[in-house]
C-alpha positions in Angstrom: 6.1 19.8 -3.6 7.2 16.4 -3.8 6.1 12.9 -5.4 5.5 10.0 -3.4 4.8 6.2 -3.5 2.5 5.1 -0.8 2.9 1.6 -1.7 6.0 0.0 -2.8 7.7 -3.5 -2.2 11.7 -2.3 -2.3 12.7 -5.7 -0.7 11.0 -7.7 -3.2 14.0 -9.9 -4.8 13.7 -8.1 -8.1 14.2 -4.9 -6.5 16.4 -5.2 -3.3 19.7 -6.2 -5.0 19.6 -2.9 -7.3 17.7 -0.8 -4.5 20.4 2.1 -4.9 19.7 2.2 -8.4 16.0 2.4 -7.8 16.3 5.1 -5.3 18.6 7.1 -7.5 15.7 6.7 -10.6 12.9 7.7 -7.7 15.2 11.1 -6.8 15.4 12.0 -10.8 12.1 11.7 -11.1 11.2 14.2 -8.2 10.4 11.4 -5.8 10.9 12.7 -2.2 8.9 9.7 -0.1 8.6 5.7 -0.8 6.5 4.1 1.9 7.8 0.6 1.8 5.1 -2.1 2.8 5.8 -5.1 4.9 4.5 -8.7 4.2 5.1 -10.7 7.0 8.3 -10.7 10.2 10.7 -11.3 7.8 9.9 -8.7 5.0 9.0 -6.1 7.9 12.7 -6.7 9.3 13.7 -6.0 5.8 11.7 -3.0 5.5 12.8 -1.8 9.0 16.6 -2.2 7.9 16.2 -0.3 4.4 14.3 2.4 6.2 16.9 3.2 8.3 19.4 2.8 5.4 17.8 5.5 3.5 16.8 8.5 5.8 16.8 10.9 3.3 18.9 13.9 3.2 21.4 14.7 0.1 18.5 14.8 -2.0 17.6 10.9 -1.7 14.0 10.1 -1.2 13.2 9.0 2.3 11.9 5.6 2.4 9.4 5.3 5.1 8.8 1.7 6.9 5.1 0.1 6.7 4.7 -2.8 8.8 2.1 -5.2 7.8 1.2 -8.8 7.7 -0.2 -9.7 4.1 -3.7 -11.1 4.3 -2.9 -14.5 2.8 0.4 -14.8 5.1 -1.7 -14.6 8.0 -3.5 -18.0 7.3 -0.4 -19.4 5.2 -0.2 -22.4 7.8 -3.7 -23.6 7.6 -3.7 -23.1 3.8 -0.6 -25.5 3.6 -2.4 -27.9 5.9 -5.4 -28.1 3.7 -3.2 -28.3 0.4 -3.6 -24.9 -0.8 -0.3 -24.1 -2.6 0.3 -20.4 -2.8 4.0 -19.1 -3.7 5.9 -17.4 -0.7 9.8 -17.7 -0.4 9.8 -17.6 3.5 8.3 -20.1 5.6 4.7 -19.4 7.2 4.4 -17.9 10.6 1.7 -18.3 13.2 -1.2 -15.3 13.1 -0.1 -14.6 16.8 3.8 -14.2 15.8 2.7 -12.1 12.9 0.4 -9.9 15.1 2.9 -9.5 17.8 5.8 -8.6 15.6 3.3 -5.7 14.2 2.4 -4.9 17.9 5.6 -4.9 18.9 7.3 -2.4 16.8 4.2 -0.3 15.5 5.6 2.5 17.4 8.1 2.7 14.8 6.2 2.2 11.8 5.3 5.2 9.4 1.8 2.8 8.5 0.5 -0.5 9.1 0.2 -2.3 6.1 -0.7 -3.9 4.0 -3.2 -5.3 5.9 -6.8 -6.7 4.7 -8.8 -9.5 3.4 -8.3 -11.6 0.4 -10.9 -14.0 -0.9 -9.1 -14.8 -4.3 -6.4 -17.4 -2.5 -7.6 -17.8 0.8 -10.5 -20.7 0.9 -14.0 -19.6 2.4 -13.1 -22.0 5.1 -10.7 -19.8 6.8 -12.2 -16.2 6.0 -13.3 -16.2 9.7 -9.5 -16.6 10.9 -8.5 -14.1 8.6 -10.7 -11.6 9.9 -10.2 -12.1 13.5 -6.3 -11.1 12.5 -7.4 -8.2 10.6 -9.3 -7.0 13.3 -6.3 -7.2 15.8 -4.2 -5.5 13.1 -6.7 -2.6 12.6 -6.7 -2.3 16.7 -3.2 -2.0 16.6 -3.2 1.0 14.3 -6.2 2.4 16.1 -4.3 2.3 19.4 -1.1 3.8 18.3 -2.4 6.3 15.7 -1.5 4.9 12.6 -2.6 5.3 9.3 -3.8 1.7 7.4 -2.6 0.4 3.9 -5.4 -1.9 2.9 -5.2 -4.6 0.4 -8.3 -6.5 -0.6 -9.3 -9.2 -3.1 -12.6 -10.6 -3.8 -13.7 -8.9 0.1 -13.5 -5.3 -0.6 -17.3 -5.0 1.0 -16.6 -6.8 4.3 -13.2 -5.1 4.8 -15.1 -1.7 4.7 -17.8 -2.9 6.9 -15.0 -4.0 9.6 -13.3 -0.5 9.0 -16.4 1.2 9.8 -17.3 -1.0 12.8 -14.1 -0.3 14.4 -14.0 3.7 13.6 -11.2 3.4 11.2 -10.8 6.7 9.0 -7.3 6.9 8.5 -7.0 4.4 5.6 -5.5 4.2 2.3 -6.9 1.4 0.0 -3.8 0.4 -2.2 -4.5 -0.8 -5.8 -8.5 -1.2 -5.4 -9.5 -3.9 -7.6 -13.4 -3.7 -6.5 -16.1 -2.1 -8.5 -15.7 1.7 -9.2 -18.7 2.5 -7.7 -17.9 1.3 -4.4 -14.3 3.2 -4.9 -16.6 6.1 -4.6 -18.3 4.8 -1.6 -15.3 4.4 0.1 -13.7 8.2 -0.8 -17.2 9.3 0.7 -16.5 7.4 4.1 -13.2 9.8 4.1 -10.9 7.2 3.3 -8.2 7.4 0.3 -7.6 5.1 -2.5 -4.0 5.1 -4.4 -3.7 4.7 -8.2 -0.8 2.6 -9.7 1.6 3.3 -12.2 -0.6 1.2 -14.8 -3.5 3.7 -14.5 -3.1 5.0 -18.4 -4.0 0.9 -19.4 -6.3 0.2 -16.9 -10.0 1.2 -17.7 -11.2 0.9 -13.7 -8.0 3.1 -12.3 -8.6 5.7 -15.2 -12.2 6.0 -14.2 -11.1 6.4 -10.4 -8.5 9.0 -11.4 -11.3 10.7 -13.5 -14.3 10.6 -11.0 -13.1 10.3 -7.4 -13.0 13.1 -4.9 -9.6 14.5 -6.2 -8.8 15.2 -2.1 -8.8 11.1 -1.8 -6.6 10.0 -4.2 -3.2 9.3 -3.7 -0.2 7.8 -5.9 1.7 4.5 -5.6 3.5 1.7 -7.6 3.1 -1.8 -6.2 6.6 -2.2 -7.4 7.6 -4.2 -8.9 4.3 -4.8 -10.4 1.6 -3.1 -12.1 4.4 -1.5 -14.5 3.1 1.3 -16.9 4.1 -1.2 -19.7 3.5 -4.7 -19.8 6.7 -6.6 -19.4 8.4 -3.9 -17.9 9.4 -3.9 -14.1 7.8 -1.3 -11.9 9.7 1.3 -9.6 8.9 4.3 -7.4 9.9 6.6 -10.3 6.8 5.6 -12.4 4.4 7.7 -10.3 5.7 10.9 -12.3 3.9 9.4 -15.0 0.7 8.7 -13.0 0.8 12.3 -12.2 1.3 13.6 -15.6 -1.8 11.1 -16.5 -3.8 12.7 -13.9 -2.8 16.4 -15.1 -4.6 15.2 -18.7 -7.4 14.0 -17.1 -8.0 16.5 -14.5 -7.2 19.3 -17.3 -4.6 21.1 -15.2 -1.0 21.4 -14.4 1.4 18.9 -13.5 2.2 21.5 -10.6 -1.6 21.4 -9.5 -1.7 17.8 -9.2 1.5 17.6 -7.4 -0.1 20.1 -5.0 -3.0 18.3 -4.6 -1.4 15.0 -3.9 0.9 16.7 -1.5 -2.0 17.8 0.4 -3.5 14.4 0.4 -0.4 12.7 1.7 -0.3 15.1 4.4 -3.9 14.6 5.6 -3.6 10.8 5.9 0.1 10.7 7.2 0.2 13.6 8.8 3.8 14.6 6.9 4.6 16.3 4.0 6.0 14.1 1.1 
C-alpha cells in the first residue's frame, strides 16, 4: 500500500532546484507515486523530462506526467490584450498551440491536467473562449482514455455541466473550492475529489474528508502551495499527514486509510500507486 500525490507541481521554481531532496523526502514518508501536473507547453516539457528522470526503482517514488493547459493560460494572450495582469513567468501561447501540444503527447500522459474553467482571474468576456479550449482538452482525454485532473475556480457548476454533457467519468477535481454540497454531488456522479495537505486547518476540506464517500477521496498537495502550516512550503511528503488526519476523522487505522486510497487511485488511474 503506497501513498501518492495526485496533484503536484514539481517543476515549480520553488521546488525544481531541490527536486532530488523533495523526492527523497517523499520516499521517506512512504510516498510511492507523484503525479506532476503541467500548465502550458513549456511546463509540460519540463514535466515530461522530470518523469523520464524519476521513473521509480530503488525505492524512489515514480513521477507520473500529467499534461495540461491551465485555464488562465488558455486565454492569457487575450487577457494581456485587455490589460488584465496575471503573473506567469513564460510567454503566453495561443489556444491552438496549447491544445496541439497536449494532443501530440496525449499517449505519453498518465493523465490530462490540469485543465478546467477559471472565473476568478479570467474576465467573463473570455469565458466562451475558455470553454472551447476546455472542451477540446476533455475530448483529447476521452479519445485516449486518460483520466482528467480538473482545476476550477468560481465556475465549478459549469465545468460539471460540460463534463456531464461530454460523458467524462474518470475525473479528479483537484483542490475543490466550491460548496461542500456540490462536492458531494460531484462524488455522486462517480468523480473523485483530491484533498490537499492543509485539510486539518481548512474547514471545507475537513468537511469533505468527513462526509464524501470514502471511495471518492484522493490525496494531493498542489505543492508548493497549501502546506499543512502557514508559511510552510508544501511538498509530496505531506500527504502522509493528510492520511493520518483522515484516519482520525474516520476513526480507523492509517493502514485502512492507505488501503482505501490505494484502491481509489487504482480505480481512477488504472494503476496501483
